[in-house]
C-alpha positions as CSV (number, residue, x, y, z in Angstrom):
1,D,0.1,0.1,0.3
2,T,1.6,3.4,-1.1
3,D,-0.9,5.7,0.1
4,N,1.8,7.4,2.3
5,N,4.1,8.0,-0.5
6,I,2.2,10.6,-2.6
7,D,4.1,11.7,-5.7
8,T,3.7,15.4,-5.7
9,S,6.1,16.1,-8.9
10,F,3.2,16.7,-11.0
11,D,1.6,19.3,-8.8
12,L,4.8,21.0,-8.3
13,S,5.7,21.1,-12.1
14,M,2.1,22.7,-12.6
15,A,2.6,25.1,-9.7
16,L,6.0,26.6,-11.0
17,S,4.3,26.9,-14.8
18,R,1.7,28.9,-13.3
19,I,4.3,31.3,-11.8
20,D,5.4,31.9,-15.5
21,D,1.9,33.1,-16.2
22,F,2.0,35.9,-13.6
23,L,2.4,39.2,-15.8
24,D,2.5,41.7,-13.2
25,I,5.9,40.2,-11.3
26,T,9.4,40.6,-12.1
27,S,11.4,37.9,-13.1
28,E,13.3,37.8,-9.6
29,E,10.1,37.8,-8.1
30,K,9.1,34.9,-10.0
31,Q,12.4,33.0,-9.6
32,L,11.9,33.6,-5.7
33,M,8.3,32.4,-5.9
34,K,9.8,29.2,-7.9
35,L,12.4,28.4,-5.4
36,W,10.0,28.8,-2.3
37,T,7.0,26.8,-3.9
38,S,9.8,24.0,-4.5
39,H,10.9,24.3,-1.1
40,I,7.3,24.3,0.4
41,Y,7.0,21.0,-1.4
42,T,9.9,19.2,-0.3
43,F,9.3,20.8,3.3
44,P,5.6,21.2,3.8
45,P,4.8,23.2,7.2
46,Y,2.3,21.3,9.0
47,G,1.3,24.6,11.0
48,D,2.0,28.0,11.1
49,R,4.5,27.6,14.0
50,L,6.7,25.5,11.8
51,I,7.0,28.5,9.2
52,P,10.5,29.8,10.9
53,I,12.2,26.5,11.0
54,V,11.1,26.2,7.1
55,C,12.4,29.4,6.5
56,E,16.0,28.5,8.0
57,R,15.9,25.2,5.9
58,F,15.1,27.3,2.8
59,I,18.1,29.6,3.6
60,Q,20.2,26.7,3.9
61,R,19.2,24.9,1.0
62,F,19.1,27.8,-1.4
63,A,21.5,30.8,-0.1
64,N,24.2,30.1,-2.9
65,V,21.3,30.7,-5.3
66,L,19.8,33.6,-3.4
67,V,23.0,35.3,-3.6
68,E,24.0,34.4,-7.4
69,K,21.0,35.5,-8.7
70,N,20.4,38.7,-6.5
71,L,17.3,37.7,-4.5
72,R,18.2,39.2,-1.2
73,H,15.4,42.2,-1.7
74,N,13.0,39.9,-3.0
75,L,13.6,37.5,0.0
76,L,13.3,40.2,2.4
77,L,10.2,41.4,1.2
78,H,8.6,37.8,1.3
79,F,9.6,37.7,5.0
80,M,8.3,40.8,5.6
81,H,5.0,39.8,4.4
82,M,5.5,36.4,6.5
83,W,5.9,38.9,9.4
84,D,3.1,41.4,8.6
85,T,0.7,38.5,8.4
86,G,1.9,36.9,11.8
87,L,3.9,33.7,10.9
88,L,7.3,35.4,11.6
89,L,8.6,37.5,14.4
90,W,10.8,40.5,13.4
91,E,13.9,38.9,15.3
92,E,13.3,35.8,13.0
93,V,13.4,37.9,9.9
94,E,16.8,39.9,11.2
95,R,18.4,36.3,11.9
96,F,17.3,35.3,8.4
97,M,18.5,38.0,6.5
98,E,22.0,38.1,8.8
99,T,22.6,34.6,7.5
100,V,21.9,35.4,3.8
101,D,24.0,38.2,4.0
102,R,27.1,36.3,5.9
103,Y,26.9,33.8,2.8
104,Y,27.0,36.7,0.6
105,H,30.2,38.3,2.3
106,L,31.5,34.7,2.5
107,Q,31.2,34.4,-1.3
108,I,32.9,37.9,-1.8
109,V,35.6,36.7,0.3
110,K,36.0,33.2,-1.7
111,A,36.2,35.2,-5.0
112,G,39.2,36.9,-3.8
113,H,37.9,40.1,-2.5
114,R,37.7,42.0,0.7
115,L,35.4,44.7,1.7
116,L,37.4,47.4,3.9
117,L,36.1,50.8,5.3
118,S,38.1,53.3,3.9
119,P,40.4,55.5,5.8
120,S,38.3,58.6,5.1
121,S,35.0,57.0,6.5
122,L,37.1,56.2,9.9
123,S,38.0,59.4,10.4
124,S,36.9,60.9,13.7
125,S,36.0,64.3,12.2
126,S,33.2,62.8,10.0
127,S,29.7,63.7,10.5
128,S,27.1,60.9,11.7
129,S,25.2,62.0,8.4
130,S,27.8,60.9,6.2
131,S,27.8,57.6,4.5
132,M,30.4,54.7,5.0
133,E,32.5,54.3,1.7
134,L,33.2,50.5,0.8
135,V,36.1,49.9,-0.9
136,T,37.0,46.6,-2.6
137,E,40.8,45.2,-2.6
138,E,42.1,42.0,-4.1
139,A,43.0,39.8,-1.7
140,D,46.6,38.9,-1.3
């Protein structure tokens, strides 16, 4: 009896193809929606209280793709929507985005670059309204 092993691959392929039918969203939003949908089919939450765990697993699974395809902003909007509807706490949103940001910076280091603050941004005479300047240098 295989009633417990339901094959959802057809449902997933239909859901992913329906995302392409949306005309009022960007390609980046579609990419994120496809990643999220495929993840939800793999790790279905059986209650709202499991959403944070599903989000953590999503980041662990797709951090490289999120960075590679520059989907950070779209992910933040997705998490903000879940926060707005009460599925996530703001602290969880911050923690998830910090994880994505750490992965992003790790990728920069792996690529042979370091992010440094320029000496002018560290001077004590700079006002609090001035923005910090990021400088990229090749790693030795």
